[in-house]
C-alpha positions in Angstrom: -28.7 -4.6 -9.7 -25.6 -2.8 -8.5 -22.4 -4.8 -8.4 -20.7 -2.6 -5.8 -21.3 -1.2 -2.3 -20.0 2.1 -1.0 -18.3 1.5 2.4 -17.2 5.0 3.1 -16.8 8.4 1.4 -15.7 11.7 2.9 -15.2 14.8 0.8 -14.0 18.3 1.8 -16.0 19.8 -1.1 -19.3 18.7 -2.7 -18.0 18.8 -6.3 -14.9 16.9 -7.4 -12.9 18.3 -10.3 -10.8 15.3 -11.1 -8.4 17.0 -13.5 -7.1 19.1 -10.6 -6.5 16.1 -8.3 -4.1 13.2 -7.9 -5.8 9.8 -7.5 -4.2 7.1 -5.3 -6.1 3.8 -5.5 -5.3 0.5 -3.7 -6.9 -2.6 -5.4 -8.0 -5.7 -3.6 -9.9 -8.7 -5.0 -13.0 -7.7 -3.1 -12.8 -3.9 -3.7 -10.7 -0.9 -3.4 -10.0 2.3 -1.4 -8.7 5.6 -2.7 -7.7 9.2 -1.9 -7.9 12.4 -3.9 -5.2 15.0 -3.1 -4.5 18.3 -4.7 -1.1 19.8 -5.8 -0.8 21.6 -2.5 -0.9 18.3 -0.7 -4.4 19.0 0.6 -6.6 15.9 1.2 -9.9 16.4 -0.7 -11.5 13.0 -0.5 -11.1 9.4 0.7 -13.4 6.5 -0.1 -13.9 2.8 -0.1 -15.9 0.4 -2.2 -16.7 -3.3 -2.0 -16.9 -4.9 -5.4 -15.6 -7.9 -7.3 -12.2 -7.2 -8.9 -11.2 -10.8 -9.3 -13.1 -12.1 -12.4 -12.4 -10.9 -15.9 -11.2 -7.7 -17.4 -14.6 -6.5 -18.7 -16.3 -7.1 -15.3 -13.5 -5.3 -13.5 -13.7 -2.3 -15.8 -17.5 -2.2 -15.3 -17.3 -2.4 -11.6 -14.6 0.2 -11.3 -16.4 2.6 -13.7 -19.8 2.2 -12.0 -18.3 2.6 -8.5 -16.7 5.9 -9.3 -19.8 7.1 -11.4 -22.0 6.6 -8.3 -20.0 9.4 -6.6 -20.0 11.7 -9.6 -16.6 10.7 -11.1 -17.2 9.6 -14.7 -13.9 10.5 -16.3 -10.5 9.3 -15.1 -8.8 12.5 -16.2 -6.9 13.0 -12.9 -3.7 15.0 -12.9 -1.8 11.9 -11.7 -2.9 8.4 -11.0 -1.1 6.0 -8.6 -2.2 2.4 -8.5 -1.1 0.4 -5.4 -0.9 -3.3 -5.8 -0.9 -5.4 -2.5 1.2 -8.1 -4.0 2.8 -11.0 -2.1 5.1 -11.5 -5.1 7.5 -8.6 -5.0 11.2 -8.0 -4.6 13.7 -5.2 -4.6 16.9 -5.2 -6.6 19.7 -2.7 -6.0 19.7 -0.3 -9.0 23.4 -0.9 -9.8 22.7 -4.7 -10.0 19.4 -4.5 -11.9 19.1 -6.1 -15.4 15.8 -5.3 -17.1 16.0 -8.6 -19.0 15.8 -10.6 -15.8 12.7 -9.2 -14.1 10.9 -12.5 -14.2 14.0 -14.3 -12.9 14.2 -12.1 -9.9 10.6 -12.9 -9.0 10.9 -16.6 -9.8 13.7 -16.8 -7.2 11.1 -16.1 -4.5 7.7 -17.1 -5.8 5.8 -19.2 -8.5 4.7 -17.0 -11.4 1.7 -18.0 -13.5 1.0 -17.0 -17.1 -1.9 -14.9 -16.0 0.3 -12.4 -14.1 1.8 -9.2 -15.4 5.3 -8.3 -14.2 5.8 -4.6 -13.4 8.8 -2.6 -12.4 9.3 0.8 -10.7 12.5 2.6 -9.9 12.7 4.1 -6.4 15.3 6.9 -6.2 14.8 7.1 -2.5 15.7 3.5 -2.0 18.2 3.3 -4.9 16.5 0.1 -6.0 14.0 -1.3 -8.5 10.8 -2.7 -7.2 9.6 -5.7 -9.2 6.2 -7.2 -8.5 3.4 -9.3 -10.0 -0.2 -8.2 -10.7 -3.0 -10.3 -12.0 -3.2 -9.7 -15.8 -7.0 -9.1 -15.9 -6.6 -6.3 -13.2 -3.7 -4.7 -15.0 -5.5 -4.8 -18.4 -8.7 -3.3 -17.0 -6.9 -0.5 -15.2 -4.7 0.1 -18.2 -7.7 0.7 -20.4 -9.6 2.9 -17.9 -6.6 4.8 -16.7 -3.9 4.7 -19.4 -1.5 7.1 -17.7 -1.6 5.3 -14.3 1.7 4.4 -12.5 2.0 1.2 -10.6 3.5 0.6 -7.2 3.8 -2.4 -4.9 2.7 -1.8 -1.4 6.2 -2.4 -0.1 7.6 0.5 -2.1 5.0 2.8 -0.6 5.8 1.6 2.9 9.6 1.6 2.4 9.7 5.1 1.0 7.6 6.4 3.9 10.1 4.7 6.3 13.0 6.3 4.5 11.3 9.7 4.9 10.7 9.3 8.7 13.7 7.3 9.7 16.6 8.8 11.6 20.3 8.0 11.2 20.5 7.0 14.9 17.4 4.9 15.0 16.1 1.7 13.5 12.7 2.0 11.9 10.2 -0.8 11.4 6.7 -0.5 9.9 4.0 -3.2 10.1 1.1 -2.8 7.7 -1.9 -5.0 8.5 -4.1 -6.2 5.7 -6.9 -8.3 7.3 -5.1 -11.7 7.9 -1.8 -10.7 6.2 0.9 -8.2 7.1 3.7 -6.3 5.3 6.9 -5.8 7.3 9.6 -3.3 6.3 12.8 -2.7 8.2 15.4 0.1 8.1 18.7 0.0 10.1 19.3 3.7 10.5 18.8 5.0 7.0 19.6 1.7 5.3 16.7 -0.3 3.8 17.5 -3.9 4.8 14.3 -6.0 4.7 10.8 -6.3 3.3 8.4 -9.2 3.4 4.7 -10.2 3.7 3.2 -13.0 5.6 -0.1 -14.5 6.5 -1.1 -15.0 10.1 -4.0 -16.6 12.0 -3.7 -15.2 15.5 -1.6 -12.8 17.6 0.9 -15.6 18.5 1.5 -16.3 14.9 1.8 -12.5 14.2 4.5 -11.9 16.8 6.4 -15.1 15.9 6.8 -14.0 12.3 8.0 -10.5 13.4 10.5 -11.8 16.1 11.8 -14.4 13.7 12.6 -11.7 11.1 14.4 -9.6 13.9 16.4 -12.6 14.9 17.6 -13.2 11.3 18.5 -9.5 11.0 20.2 -9.5 14.5 18.0 -6.6 15.7 17.3 -5.6 19.3 13.6 -5.0 20.0 14.7 -2.4 22.6 16.4 -0.3 19.9 13.8 0.5 17.2 10.8 2.7 16.4 8.1 0.1 15.6 5.3 1.7 13.6 1.9 0.0 13.0 -0.7 0.9 10.4 -3.4 -0.5 8.2 -6.5 -2.5 9.3 -7.6 -2.3 12.9 -5.5 -4.3 15.3 -7.3 -6.3 18.0 -6.6 -5.7 21.6 -4.8 -9.0 21.8 -2.6 -8.1 18.8 -1.7 -4.7 20.3 -0.9 -6.3 23.7 1.4 -8.9 22.3 3.3 -6.4 20.2 3.8 -4.1 23.2 4.8 -7.0 25.4 7.7 -8.0 23.1 8.7 -4.8 21.5 9.6 -1.6 23.4 8.5 1.4 21.2 5.3 0.5 19.5 3.3 3.4 18.1 1.0 4.2 15.2 2.4 5.6 12.0 1.2 9.0 10.9 -0.4 8.7 7.4 -0.9 12.4 7.4 2.8 13.1 8.0 3.2 15.1 4.8 -0.4 16.1 4.0 -2.8 18.9 5.0 -6.4 18.2 6.0 -9.3 19.4 8.0 -9.6 17.0 11.0 -13.2 18.1 11.6 -14.1 16.7 8.1 -11.9 13.7 8.1 -12.7 12.7 11.6 -12.1 9.0 11.2 -9.2 6.6 11.8 -7.1 7.1 8.7 -4.7 4.2 9.3 -6.8 1.9 7.1 -6.1 4.3 4.1 -2.4 4.6 4.8 -1.2 3.3 1.5 -3.1 5.9 -0.5 -2.3 8.8 1.8 1.5 8.8 2.2 3.3 10.6 -0.6 
């Protein structure tokens, strides 16, 4: 009996030569989604699987391996592998202030850390900061064995670097990434990265409260920002409440720096944002 379910797969070519492509994969407890992009920034495939990635290293390895094998990918010999971790336990430390011996301390200041979590770090030259985040140890161990050359990123680093690339000196840029009943919020004042956070929400009133509270703390004017949304589908009520309280609400462009055939990839790509932005 299969332990996975293919939700979506779109390919620009029938055969996939993994060694010529970069893999970006975003892990969740109940599955993953991914993109395959060549060195010319041409999108070759996107896909999504539902499978259990929450119980035990061996089971996670088996589920990942079998999912990819079902679409003809049996070797993880990709040119480059980027693993995106949607972690609620992540923090940025300015590079000049960063001390590699205090990584756990930085995270303990904002969240409880269990012994079953691996602490990972990634330097962002664009942000002049170090991203420090926690990943379940069984997930990290499984991916490390299957994809030993993988590089790991928190979702906030992906979002913040995208904001850096699209922000303008004269504008404030905000990006809201929806993940089912949770959101990631990243804020730039001009070209300065000033805020990142994630929060759970239960309805549209809760959603806008969390956002407006952050703006109040940052002393930001909702009339003076480009507010970008992406991720999972927003309900009509969620879109209405955002537009009612914030002036310039628009969708982010996950294909900002990629080339693709819109006749092949003719679906809403916002859901795959984290694996598409470079």
